[in-house]
NULUM-752162 format. One record per atom (N, C-alpha, C, O, CB): residue in one letter; z, y, x. Coordinates in pm, whole numbers, plus 50000, padded with zeros to 5 digits. Glycine has a CB too. Layout:
N
aZYX ...
% end
This chain:
376
m500004988150084 m500005000050000 m500005012550088 m500685012950190 m501235000049904 s499235022550048 s499195035050123 s500525042350106 s501355038550024 s498025043850076 q500705052750183 q501955060250180 q502195066350042 q501285067349959 q501955071150287 h503445070250020 h503835076249893 h502995088849866 h502805097049956 h505345079649893 q502505090149745 q501675101749712 q502495114649707 q503635114749661 q500985099649577 k501895125349756 k502495138549741 k501925144449612 k500705145149596 k502205147849866 v502795148649519 v502345153449388 v502915167349361 v504115169749377 v502765143649276 i502035176549320 i502455189849277 i502035191449131 i500865189549097 i501825201149367 r502995195049045 r502715196848902 r502995211248862 r504005216948902 r503565186948816 g502125217148784 g502425230248730 g501165238048696 g500165237448767 g503255238148827 r501235245248586 r500105253448544 r499845264448647 r500775271048693 r500365259648404 e498595266348681 e498145276048782 e498655272548922 e498795281249008 e498625290148743 y498935259548945 y499425255349077 y498305251149170 y498555245849278 y500405243849061 l497075253549130 l495945251149220 l496115259249348 l495675255149456 l494615254649151 k496765270849335 k496975279749449 k497875273449557 k497925278249669 k497585292849402 k498575262549522 k499435255749619 k498675245449704 k499265238249784 k500575248849547 l497365244849685 l496555235249760 l496705236849912 l496855226849981 l495095236749721 p496675249349967 p496815250750113 p498125244750166 p498175239350277 p496745265450153 e499175245650085 e500475240050122 e500375224750137 e500915218950231 e501555243650016 m499665218350042 m499505203850049 m498575200050164 m498805190050232 m498965198449916 m497525207850186 m496615205050298 m497385205250430 m497165196850517 m495455215450301 e498265214850444 e499065215850566 e499915203350587 e500015198250699 e499965228250559 k500535198550479 k501385186650488 k500575174350529 k501105165250593 k502075184050354 l499295174150491 l498445162550521 l497585164850646 l496685156950675 l497555159450402 s497865175750719 s497105179050841 s495605179650814 s494805174750893 s497395168750951 m495245185750701 m493845187350663 m493445201850686 m494005211050625 m493605183250513 h492475203950776 h492085217650812 h490635220850779 h490265232450762 h492325219950960 k489795210350771 k488375212750742 k487905202650638 k487245192850672 k487515211750873 p488245205050512 p487915195250408 p486485196350359 p485845206850370 p488845196750293 m485995185350304 m484775185550224 m485215184650078 m486085176650044 m483785173850263 i484615192849993 i484985192949852 i483975184749772 i482765186549787 i485065207449799 v484485175849688 v483645168249595 v483955173249456 v485085171849409 v483885152649608 g482965179149389 g483235184549256 g482035191549199 g481065194349269 g484385194049261 s482085194349069 s480995201449002 s480985216049048 s481975221149100 s481155200748847 e479855222549029 e479735236649069 e480745245248993 e481325254549049 e478305241949044 h480965242048866 h481885250048783 h483315249548837 h483935259848861 h481865245048637 l483835237148857 l485215235948903 l485375240149049 l486425245349087 l485695221548885 t484345237849129 t484405242349269 t484465257449275 t485185263149357 t483185237149348 g483705264049187 g483745278649180 g485135283549143 g485615293449198 g482715283749078 m485775276749049 m487145280249010 m488105278349128 m488985286549151 m487595271648889 l487905267349201 l488745264549318 l488605275649423 l489595280149480 l488365250949380 f487375280049447 f487145290749546 f487815303749503 f488325311149588 f485635293049565 r487825306549373 r488485318849325 r489985318249346 r490615328249380 r488175321249176 k490555306449326 k492015304849340 k492425303449486 k493505308049526 k492495292549261 v491565297149567 v491875294749708 v490685299449793 v489905291349841 v492185279449735 p490555312749810 p489375318149880 p489245313350024 p488155314250082 p489425333149878 g490325308350083 g490255303250220 g489345291250234 g488995287350345 g491635299750267 l488965285250121 l488105273350124 l486615276650113 l485765267750112 l488495263850012 l486295289450104 l484905293550077 l483885287750175 l482725285550139 l484815308450078 s484305285350298 s483345280150396 s483235264950395 s482455259250470 s483745284750535 a484035258250309 a484035243550307 a482725238150247 a482235243550149 a485245238250226 p482175227450306 p480985221350246 p481325214950111 p482425209850091 p480375210650343 v480355215350019 v480585210149884 v479565199249854 v478365200949876 v480485221549777 f480065187849804 f479175177049760 f479275176149608 f480285171649554 f479555163349828 s478215180449541 s478215180149395 s477065171749340 s476875170949218 s478135194349338 g476285165449429 g475105158049385 g475365143549352 g474565134749387 g474055158849489 y476475140849284 y476785126949247 y476445124849099 y476295134449023 y478295123649274 h476325112249060 h475965108848922 h477215107848833 h478325105548882 h475185095648919 a477015109448703 a478115107948608 a478675093748614 a479885091748606 a477645111248463 n477775083848629 n478195070148662 n477905068548811 n476775065648849 n477425059048573 p478935070448897 p478675071849041 p477855060549099 p478155048749077 p479975072849115 d476825064149171 d475955054449237 d476475052549380 d476865062249445 d474455059149237 l476485040249427 l476995037649562 l476215045749666 l476755049449770 l476925022649595 a474945048349637 a474125056249731 a474655070449746 a474455076849849 a472665056549683 d475345075549640 d475935088949649 d476935089849764 d477065100149830 d476635092649516 s477645078649787 s478675078849892 s478055080550030 s478665086550119 s479495065849887 e476845075250048 e476165076750177 e475805091450201 e476005096750311 e474895067950183 t475265097950096 t474915112150106 t476165120450136 t476145129350221 t474255117049975 g477255117250065 g478505124550085 g479075122350225 g479555131850287 g479535120249981 a479035109950274 a479565106950407 a478765114050516 a479335118850614 a479565091650432 e477445114850499 e476605121950596 e476985136750602 e477065142550710 e475095120450560 l477215142850485 l477625157050479 l478975158950548 l479185168550622 l477695161950331 f479875149650523 f481225149950583 f481145149750735 f481755158050803 f482065137950533 l480375140250789 l480265138750934 l479495150250998 l479835154851107 l479605125450968 r478445154750929 r477625165750984 r478425178551001 r478165186551091 r476425168450891 n479415180350914 n480225192650918 n481555190850991 n482375199950994 n480485197450777 g481765179151049 g482985176751125 g484235178051040 g485245183551085 g483065186351240 c484185172850917 c485325174250825 c486455164650862 c486255154550930 c484875171750681 d487655167950814 d488805159350843 d489585155550717 d490725150950726 d489735166450941 g488975157550599 g489645153850475 g488765156450354 g487735163150365 g490945161450460 l489185151150240 l488435152650115 l489305159250009 l490495156449998 l487935138950065 i488695168049932 i489325173649812 i488395170749696 i487255175549695 i489625189149827 s488845162949598 s488025160549479 s488625168549364 s489845168649345 s487945145349443 i487765175149288 i488235183049174 i487295180449056 i486135184449058 i488305198349208 g487825173648954 g486995170048839 g487515157748769 g488715154748775 g485555167748882 g486625150548702 g487005138748626 g486935126048710 g486885126648833 g486115137348505 g486935114648642 g486955101848710 g485765099748800 g485895093848908 g487025090948610 s484575104348758 s483365102448840 s483485109348974 s483095104049078 s482125107648766 c484025121348970 c484195129249092 c485195122649186 c484935121349306 c484655143449057 m486345118349132 m487375112049216 m486895098549269 m487175094949383 m488685110249137 d486175090949184 d485625078049229 d484605080149340 d484525072249434 d484985070449111 t483805090749328 t482825093749432 t483525096849564 t483105092149670 t481915105649390 a484585104949558 a485335108249680 a485935095649742 a485925094149865 a486445118449648 k486455086649659 k487005074049711 k485895065749778 k486115059549882 k487675065849597 a484715065749716 a483585058149772 a483135064249905 a482755056849997 a482405057749673 v483165077549916 v482835084150043 v483835079850150 v483445076650263 v482835099750027 k485115079850115 k486155075750211 k485935061050252 k486085057550369 k487575077650150 a485595052750154 a485335038550184 a484145037350279 a484185029450374 a485075030550055 r483105045050252 r481885044650335 r482215048650480 r481685042950575 r480795053950277 l483085058650494 l483455063350628 l484285053150705 l484405053950827 l484225076350617 n484855043650632 n485755033950696 n485285019450684 n486085010150688 n487125035050636 t483965017750669 t483395004250670 t482185004050763 t481525014250784 t482994999750526 g481904992250816 g480814991150913 g479494986950852 g478454988150917 g481184981551018 s479514982050728 s478274977350667 s478324978850516 s479384980750456 s478014962650706 e477144977850455 e477034978650308 e477814967350242 e478484969450141 e475554978250265 e477714955450298 e478404943950239 e479924945650247 e480644942350153 e477984930950309 a480404950750361 a481834953250377 a482304963650275 a483394962650220 a482164957950521 l481454973550251 l481784984050154 l481904978150014 l482874980949943 l480714995050157 k480914970149974 k480924964349838 k482114955249815 k482604954149702 k479644956649814 s482594948849920 s483744939749904 s485054946149948 s486064939349965 s483504926949983 s485034959649968 s486244967449998 s486954962850125 s488184962950131 s487204966749881 r486184958750226 r486794954950353 r486824967450443 r485924969550525 r486004943250422 l487844975450426 l487954988050498 l488604986250635 l489474977750654 l488744998150416 e488134994450730 e488754995250863 e489255009550879 e488865018350802 e487744991150979 s490105012050978 s490575025751004 s489655032151107 s489995033151225 s492065025851053 r488505036451060 r487505042151150 r487575057451152 r487435063651257 r486105037651109 t487795063451034 t487785078051021 t489005082650944 t489165079150827 t486495082750951 a489865090451007 a491025096150937 a490495105450828 a489695114450856 a491985103851036 c490945103350707 c490335110850596 c491315111950479 c491135105150378 c489025103950550 p492355120350491 p493245122150376 p492475127850257 p491515135450274 p494425131450413 h492885124150138 h492185127950015 h493175134249918 h494175128049882 h491475115649950 i492885146449875 i493675153149771 i492845153049643 i491745158449640 i494055167849814 a493395146949538 a492685146149409 a493265156349312 a494485157249294 a492795131749349 i492375164149251 i492785174249154 i492045171249023 i490895175349007 i492465188949206 p492675164148930 p491975160648806 p491615172948723 p492435181948703 p492815151048723 g490385172948675 g489935183648587 g489855179148443 g489415186648356 g488575188848631 t490305166648418 t490385161148283 t491745154348270 t492415151648370 t489205151148254 a492155151548147 a493405144048123 a493025130948058 a492915130147935 a494425152248032 g492805120548140 g492375108048082 g492245096248177 g492805085648150 g491105110048017 t491525097948287 t491205086148368 t492395081248449 t492535069248473 t490055089248460 g493255090448493 g494355086548581 g493885082148718 g494665076248793 g495155075548517 s492615084848752 s492035080148878 s492775085649000 s492745079749108 s490565083948885 e493435097148980 e494185103149090 e495375094549135 e495915096549244 e494685116949048 a495755084849051 a496915076449082 a496525062549129 a497405054449161 a497795075248960 t495235059549136 t494825045549161 t494065043749292 t493545053349351 t493955040649047 q494015031349336 q493325027849461 q491965021749437 q491365016149530 q494165018149542 f491445022749315 f490145016749289 f489155026949233 f489535037549182 f490285005049192 a487885023449245 a486815032249200 a485675023649146 a485415012649196 a486305041449316 v485015028649044 v483855021848987 v482595028849037 v482445041049021 v483905021748830 v481695021049097 v480395026449140 v479315016549094 v479605005249056 v480345028649297 y478065021049099 y476945012649052 y475935010549164 y475625019549241 y476255019148929 v475424998349170 v474354994749262 v473224988749179 v473374978049120 v474844984649374 n472084995949173 n470944991649090 n471394988948945 n470974979148883 n470304978949150 g472234997748893 g472684996648754 g473794986648731 g474294985348620 g471544993048668 k474194979348836 k475254969448822 k476564975048875 k476614980948983 k474874956448896 k477644973048798 k478934978748832 k479584971148948 k479614958848951 k479864978548711 v480094978949045 v480844973349157 v482194980449162 v482254992649153 v480054974949293 s483284972849176 s484614978849184 s485074979049329 s485154968649395 s485624971149096 l485374990949378 l486004992349510 l487504992149488 l488004997949391 l485545005749584 d488234985449576 d489674983849553 d490364981749688 d490234971149750 d489954971849456 h491094991949733 h491804990949861 h492955001049860 h492805012249810 h490844993349983 a494084996949916 a495265005649916 a494985019349978 a495555029349935 a496414998949991 n494105019950078 n493835032650145 n492935041950064 n492715053450103 n493195030050279 l492435037149951 l491605045849865 l492445053649764 l491925062549696 l490555037449791 r493705050449753 r494575058249664 r494765072149724 r495155073249840 r495965051149643 p494485082849646 p494615096349703 p495995098849764 p497015094249712 p494325106749596 d495995106249874 d497255109149945 d498025120349877 d499255120849883 d496975112750091 g497295129349812 g497915140649744 g497295142849607 g496115139849587 g497815153249828 v498085148049515 v497605150549378 v498135164049332 v499315167249351 v498075139149280 i497275171949272 i497705184449208 i497365183649060 i496195182149023 i497035197049275 l498385184648975 l498205184048830 l498355198248774 l499475202848751 l499235174248764 d497245204948754 d497215218748703 d496475218748570 d495245218248566 d496525228448806 a497235219448461 a496635218348327 a495745230148291 a494995229348194 a497725217048223 a495795241048367 a494905252348340 a493445248048355 a492545254248297 a495225264148434 l493205237448434 l491825232648454 l491255226448327 l490035224748316 l491785222548567 l492115222948232 l491655216548109 l491145226748006 l490475223047910 l492775208448048 d491455239548027 d491175249647924 d489705250647889 d489365253147773 d491665263147971 s488815248747986 s487385250747960 s486645237747928 s485425237747916 s486735257448079 l487395226647916 l486745213847885 l486145213847744 l486785218947652 l487745202347899 p484945208447724 p484405206947588 p485315197847504 p485955188847558 p482955201147593 a485355200247375 a486265193047285 a486045177847291 a487015170147293 a486075197847142 y484785173547294 y484505159047295 y485115152447419 y485665141447411 y482985156447291 h485025159347533 h485595153747657 h487115153447651 h487735143947697 h485135161847779 k487715163847593 k489175163647577 k489605151547494 k490555144547530 k489655176747509 k488895149247384 k489235138147294 k489025124747363 k489905116147360 k488395138847165 s487865122947424 s487545110147485 s488485106847600 s488935095447613 s486105110147535 c488795116847683 c489695114447796 c491095110847746 c491765102147804 c489755126847887 a491545117347640 a492865114147584 a492885099547535 a493875092547554 a493215123847467 l491795095147472 l491705081347424 l491705071547541 l492235060547530 l490425079347339 d491115075447653 d491105066947773 d492545064847821 d492945053547851 d490235073247885 a493315075647829 a494705074647875 a495535066047780 a496355057947824 a495335088647886 l495295067747649 l496025059747550 l495665044947563 l496535036347560 l495705064647407 a494365042047579 a493925028247595 a494515022047721 a494955010547720 a492385027547601 q494525029647829 q495085024547954 q496565021347939 q497055011347992 q494875034548067 g497285029947868 g498705027347846 g498935014447768 g499765006247806 g499335038947772 i498195012747659 i498355000747575 i497924988347652 i498624978147651 i497535001947444 e496764989047718 e496264977347791 e497194973447906 e497414961547931 e494854980247846 s497724983447975 s498644980348084 s499894973648031 s500424964348092 s499004993048162 y500384978447915 y501634973147860 y501504958347826 y502434950547847 y502054981147735 w500334954347773 w500194940247733 w499534931647840 w499374919547821 w499394939347604 s499144937647952 s498484930148060 s499354918648110 s500584919448110 s498134939548177 r498694908048153 r499414896548213 r500174900848339 r501144894348378 r498434885148247 r499734911548402 r500344915948528 r501434926448507 r501954931948604 r499294921548622 a501774929148381 a502784939448353 a504134935548411 a504514923848411 a502914941748202 n504864945648460 n506244943548504 n507094955248455 n506594963848383 n506314942148660 d508354955648492 d509244966148441 d508764980048479 d508824989248398 d510664964048494 d508284981748602 d507804994848646 d506554999148570 d506465010548523 d507524994648796 s505594989948559 s504344993648490 s504604996948343 s503945005748287 s503314982148500 k505554990148282 k505844992548140 k506445006548118 k506205012748015 k506804981848087 v507215011348215 v507745025048204 v506595035048208 v506525044048124 v508755028048320 h505695033548306 h504545042748316 h503655041648191 h503195051748139 h503715039648443 a503425029448145 a502575027448027 a503205034047904 a502505040647827 a502355012448001 f504495032247885 f505205038447773 f505075053747778 f504775060047677 f506705034347773 l505295059547896 l505195074147909 l503775079047880 l503585089947825 l505625078548051 a502775070947916 a501385074647887 a501125074347737 a500565083747681 a500415065047960 i501535063447672 i501275061747528 i501945072847448 i501305079447366 i501775048047481 i503225074747471 i503985084847394 i503515098947430 i503465107747344 i505505083447421 g503165100847558 g502665113947600 g501405117947525 g501255129447485 g502385114047750 v500505108347505 v499275111247430 v499575112947281 v499155122847220 v498245099947450 l500285103447222 l500535103947077 l501295116547036 l501025122346931 l501305091447033 d502255120647118 d503095132147081 d502425145647105 d502845155747048 d504375131647157 n501395145947190 n500845159047229 n499385161047193 n498855172047209 n500995160747376 l498715150547142 l497275151347120 l496885162547024 l495985170447052 l496765138147068 k497575163246910 k497205173346810 k497345187546866 k496435195646854 k498075171846682 a498505190346927 a498745203946981 a497805206947098 a497355218247114 a500215205347026 y497525196847179 y496615198547293 y495235202947245 y494635212047302 y496505185347373 l494735196347140 l493395199647091 l493365213247020 l492305219046999 l492915188846995 e494555218246983 e494645231646923 e494835242547029 e494905254346996 e495805232146824 g494905238447157 g494965248247265 g496355251547316 g496535261447388 g494345260647220 d497355243347282 d498725245947327 d498855242947477 d498605231647518 d499735237447244 p499245252847560 p499285250547705 p500365240547748 p500155233047844 p499525263747776 h501515240347679 h502555230547712 h502055216347684 h502265207247764 h503865233547631 a501395214647569 a500855201447533 a499805197147635 a499695185247666 a500235201847391 a499035206647687 a498025203347789 a498685197947915 a498195188347974 a497165215847824 s499795204047955 s500525199148073 s501075185148049 s501045176648138 s501675208648109 e501575182747926 e502095169547892 e500965159047890 e501175147647932 e502805169947753 m499795162947844 m498645153747842 m498205150547985 m497845139148015 m497475159847763 m498225160648072 m497855158448211 m498815148248274 m498395139548351 m497875171748291 d500095149448241 d501065140048297 d500915126148235 d501055116048304 d502495145148275 a500615125648104 a500395112648038 a499235105348104 a499295093148124 a500115114647887 s498185112548137 s497035106648206 s497445101148342 s497055090048379 s495905116948221 f498215108848417 f498705104548548 f499555091848534 f499435082648614 f499535115848615 q500405091648431 q501245079748407 q500375067548373 q500685056448415 q502255082448293 s499305069748298 s498415058548265 s497755052948390 s497555040948403 s497335062848163 g497425061948484 g496865057548612 g497885049648693 g497545039448754 g496385069448692 k499145054348693 k500195047248767 k500425033348706 k500735023848778 k501505055448766 a500275032448574 a500455019548507 a499355009748546 a499634998348583 a500475021348354 i498095014248539 i496995004848570 i496845002648720 i496204992948761 i495695010048513 q497405011448802 q497455008748946 q498214995648971 q497894988149064 q498135020549023 i499214992948888 i500004980648901 i499334968848831 i499254957848887 i501424982748845 t498854971148708 t498414959748625 t496904957648617 t496454946648587 t498934961648487 r496124968148645 r494694968648614 r494514968448461 r495484966948386 r493934956548681 t493274970048416 t493004970948273 t492654957148215 t492624947148287 t491854980848246 t492414956748083 t492144944048015 t490804944847939 t489894951847981 t493314940447918 a490714937647828 a489414935647763 a488754948447713 a487544949947725 a489574926247648 a489534957747657 a488914969847602 a488154977547709 a487064982647683 a489994979047539 h488714978347829 h488014984947939 h486834976647988 h485764981948017 h488974987848054 a487054963547999 a485974954748044 a484764955647951 a483624954547994 a486454940148052 m485034957847822 m483964958447722 m483354972447708 m482344974147640 m484494953947588 s483974982347772 s483564996247747 s482355000547830 s481585009147786 s484715005547777 y482164994647948 y481185000248042 y479754999447989 y479015009347993 y481274992948175 r479354987747938 r477994986647885 r477874994347753 r476804999547721 r477614971847863 l478974995247676 l478955003347554 l478585017847587 l477775024047518 l480335002847483 t479195023047693 t478935036847734 t477465038747768 t476835048547728 t479825040747854 k476915029147844 k475525030447887 k474545028047773 k473525034847763 k475245020648000 t474865018347685 t473925014647578 t473965024547463 t472925028047406 t474255000647527 m475185028947428 m475345037347309 m475395052347341 m475345060747250 m476605033447236 g475495055647469 g475555069747507 g476825076747464 g476825088947442 g474385076947449 i477925069147453 i479205075147417 i480095075547541 i479895067947636 i479895067247302 a481075084447540 a481955085947655 a482875073847670 a483095066347575 a482785098847643 h483405072147790 h484185060347826 h485405058247736 h485605047147685 h484645061547970 g486205068547714 g487415067147631 g487075063747487 g487785056147422 g488235079847636 h485995069547438 h485495066747303 h485145051747294 h485495045047196 h484235075647269 a484455046747398 a484045032647399 a485265023347403 a485285013147334 a483135029847520 c486275026847481 c487485018547489 c488185017647354 c488645006947313 c488465024247594 m488255028947284 m488985029247157 m488195023147042 m488775020646936 m489365043447123 l486905020647059 l486145013446957 l486614998946946 l486774993746836 l484635013846990 t486844992647061 t487194978447060 t488694975847057 t489124965347011 t486594971847180 l489504985347105 l490944982847119 l491624978946987 l492394969246986 l491614995147176 p491384986146875 p492024982046749 p491604967946705 p492404960546649 p491694992046639 i490344964446731 i489844951146693 i490524940346779 i490914929846728 i488294950346709 l490644942946908 l491314933446997 l492764931346955 l493274920146959 l491244938247143 w493434942246915 w494814941246864 w494844932346740 w495674923246729 w495394955346831 e493924935046645 e493884927046521 e493654912246551 e494234903646485 e492774932346428 m492814909346649 m492504895446681 m493684888046744 m493714875746748 m491314894946776 m494674895746793 m495854889446854 m497034888346758 m498044882246792 m496274897146977 l496914894446639 l498044894646546 l498514880646505 l499704878546483 l497674902346423 d497594871146495 d497954857646452 d498294848346568 d498604836546547 d496834851646372 r498244853546689 r498554845146806 r500064844946827 r500684855246851 r497824850346934 e500644833046818 e502094831546829 e502634837246960 e503684843646963 e502484816746818 e501864834947069 e502344839347200 e502324854547217 e502874859847313 e501514833047308 m501674861847121 m501584876447131 m502574883647040 m502724895747050 m500184880947097 k503254876346954 k504134882746854 k505184891846918 k505394903146874 k504824872146769 e505854886747021 e506924894447085 e506374906947154 e506934917847140 e507674885647186 t505274905447229 t504694916947301 t504194927647205 t504454939447225 t503534912247389 l503484923347099 l502954933147003 l504074939946926 l503974951846896 l501994926346905 q505134932746894 q506264938846825 q506964948846917 q507344959746874 q507264928046776 d507134945147043 d507754954047141 d506934966747157 d507474977847155 d507904946847278 l505634965147171 l504734976647186 l504744985347061 l504744997547070 l503304971947216 t504764978946944 t504824986246817 t506094994646809 t506055006246769 t504754976446698 s507214988646848 s508494995946847 s508465007746944 s508965018546913 s509664986546882 k507875005547062 k507775016447160 k506935027947105 k507135039547142 k507165011147293 m505985024547016 m505145034946955 m505795040846829 m505185048546756 m503775029046919 r507055036846807 r507885041746696 r507285038146559 r507315045946464 r508045056946706 l506745025946554 l506235020446428 l506955007346401 l507525001346492 l504675018446434 g506925002646276 g507674990646241 g506864977846245 g507304967746299 g508244992246107 d505674978446188 d504864966346169 d503664966446263 d502894976046262 d504384965146022 p503494956146345 p502344955546438 p500994957046368 p500014961146431 p502374942546514 q500924953646238 q499644954946167 q499254969546143 q498094972546113 q499714947646033 v500234978546158 v499954992846135 v499254999246255 v498495008746240 v501275000446105 v499514993946374 v499005000446496 v497475001446499 v496965012346525 v499484992846620 p496724990546472 p495254992146472 p494785002646371 p493805009646394 p494594978846441 k495495003546258 k495145013746157 k495395027746212 k494605036846190 k495955011546027 l496515029446284 l496795042346347 l495695046046444 l495215057346444 l498165042046419 l495275036546528 l494235039246628 l492905042646562 l492195051546607 l494065027246721 k492575035546454 k491345038746380 k491475052446313 k490505059946305 k491045027946273 g492675055646266 g492905068846205 g492715080146304 g492175090746269 g494315069546147 i493145077946428 i492935088046533 i491435090046557 i490955101346565 i493645083946665 l490705078946569 l489245079746589 l488575087646478 l487725096246502 l488635065746598 c488975084546353 c488375091546237 c488725106246239 c487865114846218 c488855085146104 d490005109246264 d490455123246263 d489755131446371 d489455143146351 d491975123846282 l489515125046484 l488845132046595 l487325132646576 l486615138346658 l489165125246727 e486845126446466 e485415125946435 e484625119246547 e483525123546583 e484875140046410 m485225108546602 m484555100346702 m483855089246625 m484485079746580 m485565094446810 e482565090546610 e481815081946519 e481665067646570 e481595065146691 e480455087846492 i481615058346476 i481285044446509 i479755043446515 i479085046446416 i481895034246403 p479195039346629 p477725038346637 p477195027946537 p477945019146495 p477275034646782 p475915028946500 p475345019046407 p475345005046467 p475275003346588 p473925023046370 m475424995046379 m475434981046422 m474174977746504 m473064979546455 m475534971646299 p474344972946628 p473164969446709 p472544956246664 p473164948546590 p473544968546858 d471324953746709 d470684940946674 d471304929646756 d472104932046847 d469144941646699 d470924917246724 d471524905546788 d471304905346939 d472184901347016 d470964892846726 q470134909646981 q469834909547125 q470774919047199 q471294915647306 q468354913447150 t470984930947143 t471874940647207 t473314935647207 t474034937547306 t471794954247135 l473734929247098 l475074923347094 l475244912847204 l476284912147269 l475354917046956 d474194904847224 d474244894747329 d474314901247468 d475044896747555 d473014885647321 e473544911947486 e473554918947615 e474924925247642 e475424924747755 e472464929947618 l475524931047538 l476884936547553 l477864925547593 l478664927247685 l477344943347421 t477784914347524 t478694903047549 t478554897947692 t479544895347760 t478424891647450 d477314896447737 d477074890847870 d477394900647983 d477464896748099 d475624886547882 s477604913247948 s477904923348050 s479374923448092 s479724929548193 s477514937148000 v480224916848015 v481674918048037 v482094911348167 v481734899948196 v482444911847918 n482864918848245 n483394914048372 n484534904248345 n485624908148304 n483874925948461 v484264891448369 v485244880948338 v486534882748417 v487614879248371 v484644867048367 e486414888448538 e487604890648622 e488614899648550 e489814897248556 e487204896848758 r488114909848482 r489014918848409 r489664911648291 r490774915148250 r488254931148359 l488974901648238 l489554894248126 l490714885348170 l491504880848087 l488484885748058 n490814882848301 n491954875148351 n493274882448327 n494324876148318 n491784872348499 n493204895648317 n494424903548290 n494744904248142 n495874907348104 n494264917648345 h493754901348057 h493964902247913 h495014891947872 h495034880847925 h492614900047835 p495894895447778 p497034886647749 p496684873247686 p497484863947692 p497974893647660 v495494872147626 v495054859247572 v493654856247625 v492864865347650 v495064859247415 a493354843347641 a492024839447686 a490994842547577 a491274840647459 a491984824347724 m489814847247617 m488734850047522 m487474842947566 m487064844047682 m488484865247510 n486854835547474 n485574829247508 n484424838547467 n484654849247410 n485424815447438 r483214834447497 r482054843047472 r481924846847326 r481634858447294 r480794836047518 e482134837247235 e481994840247091 e483044850347044 e482754858646958 e482114827347010 e484234849547099 e485284859047060 e484974873147111 e485244882947043 e486644854447114 i484404873947232 i483994887047284 i482894892947196 i482934904747162 i483514885847431 r481934884647161 r480814889247076 r481324893846940 r480874903946885 r479764878047058 e482274886146885 e482834889446754 e483614902646760 e483574910646666 e483734878046704 a484314904846871 a485054917546887 a484084929346891 a484334939746830 a485904917247016 y482974927646963 y481954938146963 y481414940346821 y481344951646774 y480784934447060 r481044929446754 r480434930646621 r481354938146525 r480924947146453 r480104916646564 r482624934246524 r483574940746432 r483804955446466 r484154963446379 r484904933346434 s483614958846592 s483814972746635 s482774982246574 s483004994346564 s483754973646788 f481634976646534 f480554984946479 f480584985646326 f479744992446265 f479214979646525 i481534978746262 i481594978846116 i482264991746069 i483424994146103 i482354966346062 p481565000145994 p482185012745949 p483295010245848 p483255000445773 p481115022045887 l484285019045847 l485385017745751 l484915022145613 l484155031745600 l486605026145796 c485365015045510 c485085019845374 c485955032245351 c486915034545424 c485365008645266 e485625040045251 e486285052945232 e487795051645213 e488565059445270 e485685060145112 n488225041845133 n489665040045110 n490405036345238 n491485041545267 n489905029345004 e489795027245316 e490415023145442 e490485034945539 e491475036845610 e489635011445506 k489435042845541 k489385054545627 k490505064345593 k491205069245682 k488015061445616 l490675067045464 l491735076445421 l493115071045454 l493995078545497 l491625079045270 a493315057945434 a494615051745463 a494945052745612 a496075055945649 a494635037045418 c493945049945696 c494155050545841 c494435064945887 c495305067345971 c492925045045916 m493705074345830 m493905088345867 m495285093345822 m495895101545890 m492805097145806 d495765088345709 d497105092345662 d498185087545758 d499165094645782 d497365086745521 i498015075545812 i499015070345908 i499085079646029 i500165082646079 i498655055745953 w497935084046076 w497915093346190 w498415107146149 w499135113646225 w496475094346249 k498035111446031 k498435124945984 k499955126245981 k500505136646017 k497845127845843 y500625115845937 y502085116545920 y502825110146039 y504045108746035 y502505109545790 y502095106346143 y502735100146258 y503705109846325 y503385121646342 y501675095246358 g504855104946364 g505815112946439 g506595122746354 g507435130046406 g505115120446546 
% end
């Protein structure tokens, strides 16, 4: 495991970045981030104006992006990375660090890192959802196929949680990222790898989202700070447990349906919960999780989650044809299903996808929305 993370929390605390750079002996960083957020960073920390910026990465990071980023890093004699943005940006920075510390493409793909280039990384999330700032893994794509990088040295050394960065986020991204954090909290809590520590982080993530989502979307600055922390807690939870079926099923959904990652996770999560309600071995876990969510009956939770989706106007995409359903099913990373609390065969995965596309009838929709409306 890499050293303990240095974390600074506070609205408008982006200005404390030089202080953290000093602690990490970072004097000539390369910045990974969008032009918008990088511009904001330069206004808050003008001393960084001469730093090289890598913004040419893909929304679904391509492994080739890391090569371009590493070349820029070496060409400018940099000694550290600052990522500012969402999960794609932080994953790209992790991939650049991995590229700098591997000798070959194959070593990179299998996360066999060496200590070749000292490269501390400060992650500054510009969204409240992925929790990537707390984790040692990154998702990248090679020829459209997902590859997971995973190494203790890829966990960022420093984190700045400044909720002021969330103010200019589009509403859809705010909603989707919040759903990602909520999904990560729930999935981590029921994961086969859950332990006492992960359950604390998962609980704080779940309650942090449920208690602050409405006020956050209305522009409340305190709620935004709480959401930023809930996202960080969700990352700390999955750093221990990794994710389960809802995340494993989300990646091709995002690419096929053109919906954001958190939206895709929350499409399947209520269905996966429903499919476990009759499993004897899940009764205790689901009841425990239900109680932690301050609800009585485990059957209510999927309705609450569907109610949130409806209230946020996150639409259920139209039912795909059989071929697309098969393609979605075959895309699922079986390794991630090893963490899922119950074994799932191919037909069960396909059925979970199919049920995720069934629209709610009007009465069911109103009932689910009422549970969310009166929640808390």
